C-alpha positions in Angstrom: -0.7 21.3 22.5 1.6 19.8 19.9 1.4 16.1 19.1 4.1 13.5 19.7 3.8 10.9 17.0 5.5 7.5 16.8 5.7 5.7 13.5 6.7 2.1 12.5 8.0 1.8 9.0 8.9 5.5 8.4 11.5 4.7 5.7 9.1 3.1 3.2 7.3 4.4 0.1 4.5 5.8 2.2 6.7 6.6 5.3 9.1 9.0 3.7 6.4 11.2 2.2 4.5 11.1 5.5 7.7 12.3 7.3 7.9 15.2 4.9 4.3 16.2 5.7 4.8 15.9 9.5 8.0 17.8 9.4 6.0 20.8 8.0 3.0 20.3 10.2 2.9 23.0 13.0 0.5 20.8 15.1 3.2 18.1 15.3 5.9 18.7 17.9 8.1 15.6 17.4 8.1 12.3 15.5 10.0 9.2 16.5 10.3 6.5 13.7 11.4 2.9 14.0 12.5 0.4 11.4 15.1 -2.3 11.0 17.4 -0.6 8.5 19.9 2.3 9.2 18.5 5.7 8.5 19.6 9.3 9.3 16.7 11.9 9.3 19.2 14.8 9.3 20.3 13.8 5.8 16.7 14.6 4.7 16.9 18.0 6.3 14.4 17.0 9.0 14.6 18.6 12.5 11.4 17.1 14.1 12.1 13.6 13.1 14.2 11.2 15.2 14.8 7.6 14.5 15.8 4.4 16.1 16.4 0.9 14.8 14.1 -1.8 16.0 11.9 -4.7 15.0 8.1 -4.9 15.4 8.7 -8.5 16.5 10.4 -7.1 19.6 7.9 -6.0 22.2 10.5 -4.1 24.2 11.4 -1.9 21.2 7.7 -1.1 20.6 7.1 -0.2 24.3 10.0 2.2 24.1 8.8 3.6 20.7 5.2 4.4 22.0 6.2 5.6 25.4 4.8 9.2 25.7 3.3 9.2 22.2 0.0 10.8 21.5 -0.5 9.0 18.2 0.8 5.7 17.0 1.1 5.1 13.2 1.7 1.6 11.9 3.1 1.5 8.4 5.6 -1.4 8.7 4.6 -4.3 6.5 6.5 -7.0 4.5 5.0 -6.8 1.0 7.2 -9.4 -0.7 8.7 -12.6 0.6 7.8 -16.2 1.5 4.3 -16.7 2.7 5.2 -17.9 6.2 7.9 -15.3 6.6 5.6 -12.4 5.7 2.9 -13.9 7.9 5.1 -13.8 10.9 6.3 -10.3 10.4 2.9 -8.9 9.3 0.5 -10.7 11.6 2.6 -11.4 14.7 4.5 -8.1 14.4 1.4 -6.0 13.7 -0.4 -7.6 16.7 2.6 -6.5 18.8 2.2 -3.0 17.5 -1.5 -2.8 18.2 -1.1 -4.2 21.7 1.8 -2.0 22.6 0.0 1.1 21.3 -3.0 0.4 23.5 -0.9 -0.4 26.5 1.0 2.9 26.1 -2.3 4.8 26.2 -2.0 6.6 22.9 -5.0 8.8 21.9 -5.1 7.7 18.3 -3.9 4.7 16.4 -3.5 5.1 12.6 -3.1 1.9 10.5 -2.3 1.8 6.8 -4.3 -1.1 5.3 -5.0 -1.6 1.6 -7.8 -2.0 -1.0 -6.5 -5.6 -1.0 -8.2 -6.2 2.3 -11.5 -6.2 0.5 -10.4 -9.2 -1.5 -10.5 -9.8 -5.3 -14.0 -11.2 -5.5 -16.2 -11.0 -8.6 -19.2 -10.5 -6.3 -17.8 -7.4 -4.6 -19.9 -4.3 -5.2 -18.4 -1.7 -7.5 -17.4 0.8 -6.3 -16.5 -0.5 -2.9 -17.4 1.7 0.1 -16.2 1.4 3.7 -19.5 -0.4 4.5 -18.3 -3.5 2.7 -16.5 -5.9 5.1 -12.9 -6.7 4.3 -12.8 -10.5 3.6 -9.5 -10.8 1.7 -8.6 -13.4 -0.9 -7.3 -16.7 0.5 -5.1 -17.4 -2.5 -3.3 -14.0 -2.3 -1.2 -13.8 0.9 -1.0 -9.9 0.9 -4.8 -9.6 0.6 -5.6 -12.3 3.2 -3.1 -10.8 5.7 -4.5 -7.3 5.3 -8.0 -8.5 6.0 -6.9 -10.6 9.0 -5.1 -7.7 10.5 -8.1 -5.4 10.4 -10.0 -8.0 12.4 -7.1 -8.4 14.8 -7.0 -4.6 15.3 -10.7 -4.5 16.0 -10.3 -7.3 18.6 -7.4 -5.6 20.4 -8.8 -2.1 20.6 -12.3 -3.3 21.7 -13.1 -1.7 25.0 -10.2 0.7 25.0 -10.4 4.5 24.6 -8.1 4.6 21.6 -9.5 6.2 18.4 -8.6 4.0 15.5 -8.2 5.2 11.9 -7.7 2.7 9.1 -6.8 4.0 5.7 -7.2 1.7 2.6 -5.3 3.1 -0.3 -5.6 1.6 -3.8 -2.3 1.0 -5.7 0.1 3.5 -4.3 2.4 5.0 -6.9 4.5 8.1 -7.6 8.3 8.9 -7.9 9.0 7.2 -4.5 6.7 4.3 -5.1 7.5 2.4 -8.3 6.2 -1.0 -7.1 3.5 -0.8 -9.8 6.2 -1.1 -12.4 8.8 -3.1 -10.5 6.6 -5.8 -9.2 2.9 -5.7 -10.2 3.7 -5.4 -13.9 6.3 -8.1 -13.7 3.9 -10.4 -11.9 1.3 -9.7 -14.5 3.7 -10.7 -17.2 4.5 -13.9 -15.4 0.8 -14.6 -15.4 0.6 -13.8 -19.1 -1.6 -16.4 -20.9 0.4 -15.7 -24.1 4.0 -16.5 -22.9 5.2 -17.9 -26.2 4.1 -14.8 -28.1 5.6 -12.5 -25.5 8.9 -14.3 -25.4 9.1 -14.6 -29.2 8.4 -10.9 -29.9 10.7 -9.8 -27.1 13.7 -11.4 -28.9 13.1 -9.4 -32.1 15.0 -6.2 -32.5 13.1 -3.0 -32.0 10.1 -4.9 -30.7 8.9 -3.7 -27.3 7.7 -6.1 -24.6 4.0 -7.0 -24.6 1.6 -6.7 -21.7 -1.7 -8.5 -22.0 -4.7 -6.2 -21.5 -8.1 -7.6 -20.5 -9.5 -4.1 -20.1 -9.4 -4.2 -16.3 -9.5 -0.6 -14.9 -7.0 0.3 -12.2 -7.1 3.1 -9.6 -3.9 4.8 -8.4 -3.2 7.1 -5.5 0.0 9.3 -5.2 2.1 8.6 -2.2 2.0 12.3 -1.3 -1.8 12.2 -1.2 -1.7 9.1 1.0 0.7 11.0 3.3 -1.8 13.9 3.5 -4.6 11.5 4.4 -2.5 9.9 7.1 -1.6 13.3 8.5 -5.3 14.2 8.7 -6.0 11.0 10.6 -3.0 11.7 12.9 -4.5 15.1 13.7 -8.0 13.6 14.2 -9.5 15.8 11.6 -12.4 13.4 11.0 -14.2 10.7 13.1 -12.4 7.4 13.7 -13.1 4.7 11.2 -12.0 3.3 7.8 -11.2 5.5 4.8 -10.7 4.5 1.2 -8.1 6.4 -0.7 -8.0 6.7 -4.5 -7.1 9.5 -6.9 -9.5 10.7 -9.5 -9.8 8.8 -12.7 -8.7 5.3 -13.8 -5.9 3.9 -15.9 -5.8 0.8 -17.9 -3.1 -1.7 -18.7 -2.7 -0.1 -22.1 -1.9 3.2 -20.5 0.6 1.6 -18.1 2.3 -0.2 -21.1 2.5 3.1 -23.1 3.9 5.0 -20.1 6.8 2.5 -19.7 7.4 2.1 -23.4 5.8 -1.3 -23.8 3.0 -2.5 -26.0 -0.3 -4.0 -24.9 -2.3 -6.6 -26.7 -6.0 -7.0 -26.0 -7.0 -10.4 -24.7 -10.3 -11.8 -23.4 -10.7 -11.3 -19.7 -11.2 -15.1 -19.1 -7.7 -15.7 -20.6 -6.1 -13.3 -18.1 -8.1 -14.9 -15.4 -6.6 -18.3 -16.4 -3.2 -16.8 -16.5 -3.7 -15.3 -13.0 -5.0 -18.6 -11.7 -1.9 -20.4 -13.1 0.3 -17.8 -11.5 -1.3 -18.3 -8.1 -0.8 -22.1 -8.4 2.9 -21.5 -9.3 3.4 -19.1 -6.3 5.5 -21.7 -4.6 8.2 -20.7 -7.1 7.8 -17.0 -6.3 5.1 -15.6 -4.0 5.1 -12.5 -6.2 3.2 -14.4 -8.7 0.1 -14.1 -6.5 0.1 -10.4 -7.5 -1.4 -11.4 -10.8 -4.8 -11.3 -9.1 -4.6 -7.6 -9.0 -4.9 -7.5 -12.8 -7.5 -10.2 -13.2 -10.4 -8.7 -11.2 -11.5 -5.1 -11.0 -11.5 -3.7 -7.5 -12.6 0.0 -7.5 -13.3 2.1 -4.5 -15.4 5.1 -3.6 -13.1 7.6 -1.8 -15.8 10.1 -1.1 -15.8 9.5 2.7 -12.2 10.6 3.0 -13.0 13.8 1.1 -16.1 14.6 3.2 -15.0 13.6 6.7 -11.2 13.8 6.7 -11.1 16.9 4.4 -8.8 15.0 2.1 -8.1 16.7 -1.2 -5.8 14.6 -3.4 -3.5 16.7 -5.6 -2.8 14.1 -8.3 -5.1 12.1 -10.5 -4.4 8.6 -11.7 -2.9 9.7 -15.0 -0.5 12.2 -13.5 0.5 9.7 -10.9 1.3 7.1 -13.5 3.4 9.5 -15.6 5.5 10.4 -12.5 5.9 6.8 -11.6 7.0 5.8 -15.1 9.5 8.7 -15.3 11.1 7.8 -12.0 11.3 4.1 -12.9 13.0 5.0 -16.2 15.5 7.3 -14.5 16.3 4.6 -12.0 17.0 2.1 -14.8 14.2 -0.2 -13.7 13.0 -0.6 -17.3 16.4 -1.5 -18.8 
């Protein structure tokens, strides 16, 4: 029997690639997506995908979305914005999603969490496995909210018959996901411990911008590979539970800088830590400054469970993903 799938946030950096995968999946009969912005699936050439506008803060919209669905997929999440604004949308809205999905009697609930749920803690084991409890980082709103939501999800589904799949991707990148360059790199520059050097060099002709490099390794995962993992969870290809997602290999800040035509300068890791700490303290100016934490502490995951139990086979490694992301960002004029 073909599956009926309902998805919140189908128009985002992960949602669009997932819709592509589900459109081609013979086991999926129909997909209904919901988000706040206007969107027309037919313009993408999709025939299985239908769409309605709605808000996850509206319980009535969620009840209609999940009515008759076999699988609920929750992707909607406010990544940037004021701390209290994102908290309302992410925590209250996601609770609404989880409760509505359980009330609708879906067979499976698939939730896109993040590596950030583990928190950016120096005492975290490396690499992180799914056995490590997500405890978030209090000073980083995105991380704290992702961890809190996983606890909320466990609370809501406790005692129900819903199979829950939680995917925890590392930094998602690729042609449709340029946040690494648009936001994370910008935030890292705002937390730069060498601002005078950076600003001075940036004014000189033919001198490329400088990105401080403390040698922190970074994992990337291609948005198409995340979509394939989500599709496997939707199909119930492995047992319910949490799954880390990361492409093969690592990239460094020096490789990111080279890919976007910048330069990197090696600095001691304590200096970057000080810059990240300052950025977090100044986050009242811009909440995006809290993202500097992602460049101050290594957070590496073991994604072997997804390969073994979901049958996940990522097609892109970190280096390939970075190159595609940089090309897309350049073509979109994001580096001008």
